[in-house]
C-alpha positions as CSV (number, residue, x, y, z in Angstrom):
1,M,-24.9,-28.0,0.5
2,A,-21.9,-30.2,1.4
3,E,-22.4,-33.8,2.6
4,S,-22.3,-34.6,6.2
5,A,-18.9,-34.5,7.8
6,I,-20.1,-36.2,10.9
7,V,-22.8,-38.8,11.4
8,A,-23.4,-40.3,14.8
9,R,-26.2,-42.6,15.9
10,G,-26.9,-43.6,19.5
11,L,-23.4,-42.4,20.7
12,S,-22.9,-43.1,24.4
13,R,-20.1,-43.1,26.9
14,R,-20.2,-44.3,30.5
15,F,-17.7,-43.9,33.2
16,G,-18.7,-46.6,35.7
17,S,-22.2,-45.6,36.8
18,V,-21.9,-42.1,35.4
19,V,-23.5,-41.6,31.9
20,A,-21.5,-38.7,30.3
21,V,-23.1,-39.0,26.9
22,D,-26.4,-40.7,26.4
23,G,-27.6,-41.8,22.9
24,L,-26.4,-38.8,20.9
25,D,-27.6,-38.6,17.2
26,L,-25.7,-36.0,15.1
27,D,-25.6,-34.9,11.5
28,V,-22.9,-32.2,11.0
29,P,-22.9,-30.7,7.5
30,G,-19.6,-30.2,5.8
31,E,-18.0,-26.7,5.3
32,R,-20.1,-25.2,8.1
33,I,-19.7,-24.2,11.7
34,F,-21.6,-26.6,14.0
35,G,-21.9,-25.6,17.6
36,F,-22.3,-27.5,20.9
37,L,-24.0,-25.2,23.5
38,G,-24.3,-26.5,27.1
39,P,-23.2,-26.1,30.7
40,N,-20.2,-27.8,32.2
41,G,-20.8,-31.5,32.5
42,S,-23.3,-31.7,29.6
43,G,-21.1,-34.0,27.5
44,K,-19.5,-31.6,25.1
45,T,-15.9,-32.5,25.6
46,T,-16.6,-36.3,25.9
47,T,-18.5,-36.2,22.6
48,I,-15.6,-34.4,20.9
49,R,-13.1,-36.8,22.2
50,M,-15.1,-39.8,20.9
51,L,-15.5,-38.2,17.5
52,C,-11.7,-37.6,17.4
53,G,-11.1,-41.2,18.2
54,L,-9.4,-40.4,21.5
55,L,-12.1,-42.1,23.6
56,R,-13.9,-45.3,22.8
57,P,-17.8,-45.1,22.9
58,S,-19.6,-47.4,25.2
59,S,-22.2,-47.9,22.6
60,G,-23.5,-46.4,19.3
61,S,-21.6,-45.6,16.1
62,A,-20.0,-42.6,14.4
63,E,-18.6,-41.8,11.0
64,V,-16.3,-38.8,10.7
65,L,-15.1,-37.7,7.2
66,G,-16.1,-41.2,6.0
67,F,-14.1,-43.0,8.6
68,S,-15.6,-45.3,11.2
69,V,-14.8,-44.3,14.8
70,P,-12.9,-45.6,16.7
71,E,-12.0,-48.4,14.3
72,E,-10.4,-46.1,11.7
73,A,-9.2,-43.4,14.2
74,E,-5.6,-43.5,13.1
75,P,-6.0,-42.5,9.4
76,L,-8.8,-40.1,10.5
77,R,-6.5,-38.1,12.8
78,R,-4.4,-37.0,9.9
79,Q,-7.4,-35.0,8.7
80,L,-8.4,-33.6,12.1
81,G,-7.3,-30.5,14.0
82,Y,-8.1,-30.3,17.7
83,M,-7.8,-27.2,19.9
84,T,-8.5,-28.1,23.5
85,Q,-10.0,-26.1,26.3
86,R,-6.6,-25.5,28.0
87,F,-3.5,-24.2,26.3
88,S,-1.7,-27.4,25.4
89,L,1.5,-26.2,23.6
90,Y,4.9,-26.0,25.2
91,E,5.3,-22.9,27.2
92,D,9.1,-23.1,27.3
93,L,9.3,-23.1,23.5
94,T,8.9,-20.0,21.3
95,V,6.0,-19.4,19.0
96,S,8.0,-20.5,16.0
97,E,9.4,-23.5,17.8
98,N,6.0,-24.7,18.8
99,L,4.7,-24.5,15.2
100,E,7.9,-26.1,13.8
101,F,7.4,-29.0,16.3
102,M,3.7,-29.5,15.5
103,A,4.5,-29.5,11.7
104,E,7.2,-32.1,12.3
105,V,4.8,-34.2,14.4
106,H,2.4,-34.2,11.4
107,G,5.2,-35.4,9.1
108,A,5.7,-32.3,7.1
109,R,9.0,-32.1,5.1
110,R,11.6,-29.6,6.3
111,R,11.1,-27.3,3.2
112,T,7.3,-27.5,3.3
113,R,7.4,-27.2,7.1
114,S,9.2,-23.9,7.2
115,A,7.0,-22.4,4.5
116,R,3.9,-23.5,6.3
117,V,5.1,-22.0,9.6
118,R,5.8,-18.7,8.0
119,E,2.4,-18.7,6.4
120,L,0.6,-19.4,9.7
121,I,2.7,-16.7,11.5
122,D,1.6,-14.2,8.9
123,T,-2.0,-15.3,8.8
124,Y,-2.5,-15.1,12.6
125,R,-0.4,-12.0,13.2
126,L,2.3,-13.8,15.2
127,G,5.3,-12.1,13.5
128,E,6.3,-9.9,16.4
129,L,5.9,-12.8,18.8
130,A,7.7,-15.5,16.8
131,R,10.8,-15.5,19.1
132,Q,8.8,-15.1,22.3
133,R,8.1,-18.1,24.6
134,A,4.6,-19.3,24.5
135,G,4.3,-19.1,28.3
136,W,4.7,-15.3,28.1
137,L,1.8,-14.7,25.7
138,S,-1.5,-13.1,26.6
139,G,-4.7,-15.0,26.4
140,G,-5.6,-13.7,22.9
141,E,-2.1,-14.4,21.7
142,R,-2.1,-17.9,23.0
143,Q,-5.4,-18.5,21.3
144,R,-4.0,-17.4,17.9
145,L,-1.0,-19.6,18.4
146,A,-3.1,-22.6,19.4
147,L,-5.4,-22.2,16.4
148,A,-2.3,-21.9,14.1
149,A,-0.9,-25.1,15.6
150,A,-4.2,-27.0,15.1
151,L,-4.1,-26.0,11.4
152,V,-0.5,-26.7,10.6
153,H,-1.4,-29.8,8.6
154,R,-4.4,-28.3,6.8
155,P,-7.1,-30.5,8.4
156,A,-10.4,-30.9,6.7
157,L,-12.2,-30.9,10.1
158,L,-11.4,-28.8,13.1
159,F,-12.6,-29.5,16.6
160,L,-12.6,-26.5,19.0
161,D,-13.4,-27.2,22.7
162,E,-14.5,-23.9,24.3
163,P,-11.6,-22.1,22.6
164,T,-12.4,-18.6,23.8
165,S,-12.7,-19.2,27.5
166,G,-11.0,-16.4,29.4
167,V,-10.3,-14.3,26.3
168,D,-11.3,-10.7,25.9
169,P,-14.3,-9.7,23.6
170,E,-12.1,-8.2,20.9
171,S,-10.0,-11.3,20.6
172,R,-13.1,-13.5,20.5
173,R,-14.5,-11.5,17.6
174,E,-11.2,-11.7,15.7
175,F,-11.1,-15.4,16.4
176,W,-14.5,-16.0,15.0
177,D,-13.6,-13.9,11.9
178,A,-10.8,-16.4,11.4
179,L,-13.2,-19.3,11.7
180,F,-15.4,-18.0,9.0
181,E,-12.5,-17.6,6.7
182,L,-11.5,-21.2,7.3
183,V,-15.1,-22.3,6.4
184,E,-14.9,-20.3,3.2
185,G,-11.8,-22.3,2.4
186,G,-13.6,-25.6,2.8
187,T,-12.9,-26.5,6.4
188,T,-15.7,-28.0,8.6
189,I,-15.7,-26.8,12.2
190,L,-17.3,-28.2,15.4
191,V,-17.0,-25.8,18.3
192,S,-18.3,-26.1,21.8
193,T,-19.1,-23.0,23.8
194,H,-21.1,-21.6,26.7
195,Y,-21.3,-18.1,25.2
196,M,-24.7,-17.4,23.7
197,D,-23.4,-14.8,21.3
198,E,-20.9,-17.4,19.9
199,A,-23.5,-20.1,19.6
200,E,-25.7,-17.7,17.6
201,R,-22.9,-17.3,15.1
202,C,-22.9,-21.0,14.2
203,H,-24.6,-22.2,11.1
204,K,-26.3,-25.0,13.1
205,L,-26.4,-25.7,16.8
206,A,-27.1,-28.5,19.3
207,I,-28.0,-27.7,22.9
208,L,-26.7,-30.4,25.2
209,Q,-27.7,-31.3,28.7
210,D,-27.0,-34.4,30.8
211,G,-25.3,-36.0,27.8
212,R,-28.3,-35.6,25.5
213,V,-29.3,-33.2,22.7
214,V,-32.4,-31.4,24.0
215,E,-32.7,-29.0,21.0
216,S,-31.1,-28.4,17.7
217,G,-31.3,-26.5,14.5
218,E,-30.3,-23.2,13.0
219,P,-30.1,-20.5,15.7
220,R,-32.5,-18.1,14.0
221,A,-35.1,-20.8,13.5
222,L,-34.8,-21.8,17.2
223,I,-35.3,-18.2,18.3
224,E,-38.2,-17.6,16.0
225,A,-39.9,-20.7,17.4
226,L,-40.2,-19.0,20.7
227,A,-42.1,-16.0,19.3
228,D,-44.8,-14.6,21.6
229,R,-43.5,-16.5,24.6
230,V,-41.2,-13.9,26.1
231,V,-42.6,-11.1,28.4
232,E,-40.8,-8.2,30.1
233,V,-42.3,-7.0,33.4
234,E,-41.6,-3.6,34.9
235,T,-42.4,-3.4,38.6
236,E,-41.2,-1.7,41.8
237,R,-41.2,-5.1,43.5
238,P,-39.2,-7.4,41.2
239,S,-38.2,-9.9,43.9
240,R,-41.9,-10.3,44.9
241,V,-43.0,-10.7,41.3
242,R,-40.2,-13.1,40.5
243,E,-41.2,-15.3,43.4
244,L,-44.8,-15.1,42.4
245,L,-44.2,-16.0,38.7
246,Q,-41.7,-18.8,39.5
247,Q,-44.5,-20.7,41.4
248,R,-46.6,-20.9,38.2
249,D,-46.5,-24.2,36.2
250,D,-47.0,-22.2,33.0
251,V,-43.8,-20.1,33.5
252,V,-40.6,-21.7,32.4
253,G,-38.1,-19.2,33.8
254,V,-37.8,-15.7,35.2
255,A,-34.6,-13.6,35.1
256,Q,-34.1,-10.2,36.7
257,L,-32.5,-7.4,34.7
258,G,-32.3,-4.4,37.1
259,S,-35.8,-3.4,37.8
260,R,-37.2,-5.4,34.9
261,L,-38.1,-9.1,34.8
262,R,-37.7,-11.3,31.7
263,V,-40.3,-14.0,31.8
264,L,-40.3,-17.1,29.5
265,A,-43.8,-18.5,29.3
266,A,-44.7,-22.2,28.6
267,A,-46.1,-23.0,25.2
268,S,-49.4,-23.9,26.9
269,L,-49.9,-20.4,28.2
270,R,-52.2,-18.4,25.8
271,E,-51.8,-14.6,25.6
272,P,-48.9,-14.6,28.2
273,V,-48.9,-10.8,28.5
274,A,-52.5,-10.6,29.6
275,A,-52.1,-13.7,31.8
276,I,-49.2,-12.2,33.7
277,E,-50.9,-8.9,34.2
278,R,-53.9,-10.7,35.6
279,A,-51.6,-12.7,38.0
280,L,-50.1,-9.4,39.2
281,A,-53.5,-7.8,39.7
282,Q,-54.8,-10.8,41.6
283,A,-51.7,-10.7,43.9
284,G,-52.2,-7.0,44.5
285,V,-48.8,-6.1,43.0
286,E,-48.3,-3.2,40.6
287,G,-46.5,-4.0,37.3
288,R,-46.7,-3.6,33.6
289,A,-46.1,-6.4,31.1
290,R,-45.2,-6.3,27.5
291,A,-44.1,-8.7,24.8
292,A,-40.3,-8.9,24.1
293,R,-38.2,-10.5,21.4
294,S,-36.9,-13.9,22.1
295,S,-33.2,-14.7,22.3
296,L,-31.0,-17.8,22.1
297,E,-30.7,-17.7,25.9
298,D,-34.5,-18.1,26.0
299,V,-34.2,-21.1,23.7
300,F,-31.5,-22.6,26.1
301,V,-33.7,-22.0,29.2
302,A,-36.8,-23.5,27.5
303,A,-34.9,-26.6,26.3
304,T,-33.0,-27.3,29.5
305,A,-36.0,-26.6,31.7
306,A,-38.1,-29.1,29.9
307,R,-35.4,-31.7,30.3
308,R,-35.0,-30.9,34.0
309,K,-38.7,-31.3,34.6
310,G,-38.9,-34.5,32.5
311,E,-41.4,-32.8,30.2
312,A,-41.7,-33.2,26.4
313,R,-39.8,-30.6,24.4
314,D,-41.9,-27.5,23.7
315,V,-39.7,-25.4,21.6
316,G,-39.3,-25.7,17.8
317,S,-40.9,-28.7,16.0
318,G,-40.0,-32.2,15.2
319,P,-38.9,-35.2,17.2
320,G,-38.1,-35.2,20.9
321,P,-34.7,-35.3,22.6
322,R,-34.0,-38.9,22.0
323,A,-34.5,-38.6,18.2
324,T,-32.1,-37.2,15.7
325,G,-30.1,-34.6,17.5
326,A,-29.0,-32.3,14.7
327,R,-31.2,-31.8,11.6
């Protein structure tokens, strides 16, 4: 296992009275894909900007690739690639011109620059688009160009801030295939997302809410920790049953899928299938409950619900939300 590429302790950022990031602890392993999963406003972008040295923390410390942030941000940036949420290249320049410009910004020599641009154009299938203006590209094509531009100087660490928003599923799959190829070549990647399927593809994951890490670990381990807590209910009165179950303190969340309900039980509820069937019978509502496999979305609901209610974390094992965020 490679050493940690990012180590952060107590990292916080305030904007006046607003706490955007609140005491984050992170350990991001090298040569892996580490994911931030969370809703808008959870602190993902602010954290990335602090780790890049673009934003000064209000408190706490971070070490990225062995450099202290923000004190050594300038030499660190030479080893970082950053792909922002929005397309940030020049729409009036062609694909080739954008890549040539980014290579020049990073100090590449003319001979090396041209060779690197040709390599990136070939790698990310931009050949037929090389003379096309960036503003005319589709979402998936812009995504490939933005990734190529972020990699023009061969960074050791790549930050991707919700890079696939608004991109079709096929382009998203191709994008992630490219990310795994980069990791195989030795690159470390930190990616923020709000897509559950993408989060599940990460080697490790941190779920953020209100600027804090509320759950972290390997996606499969987090999912397995919720075993026996997910119940599906079939009923002719799903709205009535959903209202009934949402009133229970031992039910974390209820989601309707057509005529079925997906129920996430609290860890304190023993034999949730039997308990839910009893609740339906006592309310005089017909329905059938059965155990279902847990998913990463269930992990997300459990972690964020506990935080909203001010309760102790009840998924996984180990320290609470204020302790080490990524283990």
